[in-house]
C-alpha positions, -999 to +999 in steps of 0.1 A: +013-760-445+001-729-463+033-713-475+063-723-497+096-713-511+102-725-547+139-728-555+152-722-590+184-741-599+206-710-598+198-703-562+206-738-551+238-739-571+248-705-555+243-720-520+262-752-530+292-734-545+295-712-514+293-742-491+260-732-477+237-761-484+234-767-446+219-732-443+190-743-465+184-772-441+185-748-411+162-723-427+137-751-434+136-759-397+124-724-389+101-719-419+072-742-412+064-745-449+074-763-481+108-759-498+100-770-533+117-777-566+103-790-599+115-819-619+130-796-645+151-780-618+161-813-603+173-823-638+194-792-640+210-795-605+212-833-601+205-855-631+227-837-656+256-828-633+258-864-621+270-873-656+298-847-656+329-854-634+336-818-627+301-813-611+294-848-598+302-842-562+282-810-560+252-829-575+256-857-549+255-831-521+224-815-536+208-849-542+213-857-505+191-828-493+164-839-518+166-875-505+162-862-470+131-841-480+147-808-473+138-799-509+108-816-522+089-821-555+054-805-553+032-835-561+017-836-526+000-804-536-005-804-574-004-830-601+025-834-626+000-830-654-012-796-643+023-783-636+036-796-670+007-780-688+011-746-671+049-747-677+045-753-714+019-725-717+042-700-700+074-712-717+059-706-751+044-672-741+075-657-725+098-669-753+074-652-778+072-619-759+103-599-770+110-595-807+141-582-823+158-584-857+130-604-873+127-631-846+115-638-811+141-638-783+145-670-763+149-654-729+139-681-703+147-717-696+123-745-689+135-747-653+129-710-645+095-712-661+085-743-642+092-724-610+070-696-621+042-720-632+044-737-598+041-703-580+010-695-600-006-729-593+002-727-556-013-692-553-045-705-570-047-731-542-043-706-515-007-714-506+014-682-501+048-685-518+079-669-531+102-679-559+140-680-551+156-668-583+190-652-588+188-646-626+180-610-635+160-616-667+133-638-651+131-615-620+126-584-642+099-602-663+079-604-630+088-571-615+094-547-644+091-561-679+093-526-695+126-520-679+138-554-692+128-542-727+150-512-723+179-533-712+175-555-743+174-524-764+207-511-750+224-545-750+215-554-786+217-519-799+185-523-818+147-519-812+132-547-791+094-549-793+071-565-767+046-587-784+028-602-754+012-590-722+032-605-693+013-586-666+000-620-652+035-623-636+033-591-615+020-609-584+048-634-583+070-627-553+108-630-559+136-636-534+172-640-542+200-660-525+212-627-511+180-622-492+180-658-480+214-655-465+204-622-450+174-639-433+197-667-421+222-642-407+194-624-388+183-657-374+218-664-361+225-694-383+261-684-389+287-688-362+311-663-378+310-627-366+335-603-382+320-589-415+302-621-421+271-604-436+291-584-461+312-615-470+280-636-475+263-610-497+294-606-519+298-644-520+262-647-535+269-619-559+300-635-573+283-669-577+255-655-599+231-635-578+220-603-596+225-579-567+242-546-571+269-531-549+244-504-538+219-530-527+246-548-507+255-515-489+218-510-481+213-545-467+244-541-445+227-512-428+193-528-422 
């Protein structure tokens, strides 16, 4: 298989909280490619939540689709050593890229970075891929790091400096849970009819997907 979707923890949690884990399985049947997670992401969505009663059942449900190979670790394609090395390199660089008030800003988690690192390694091996990520900061790092700098300036009410070149991220393709449910809707994977697309898009938004109201209106008209 020469294509893959790499899932960040936020996207999987979004699907889980909206009762849509079965849609990931249905999408996999039509995709003819890999649905991948990293160990860091598995730790965030399964290992840690299994120790917290409030999140235990959700973690069990997610663990089930991993056990059934709907979501897989990437070690059929790359080694753990090369992924860990790339993750550490990018994690350090990104968390030393934006500087404000005398210190570097910690802006990304290890899980998000591991997904980015995996994307870069898969591309090097000729495997077309996208990263499913709902979190705005990581998405803007890839798509528009200068705009992210402006957002930080406004949010912190101080000058934020960019100290590193992050242009190596520009070729990473990002998809959100909102686009995934849109694709599932277009493929007829939902049995509901009345206003289901609008309901789905708002459901993803209110469970953490960084999609604007304007984007939702545009997607409804596509």
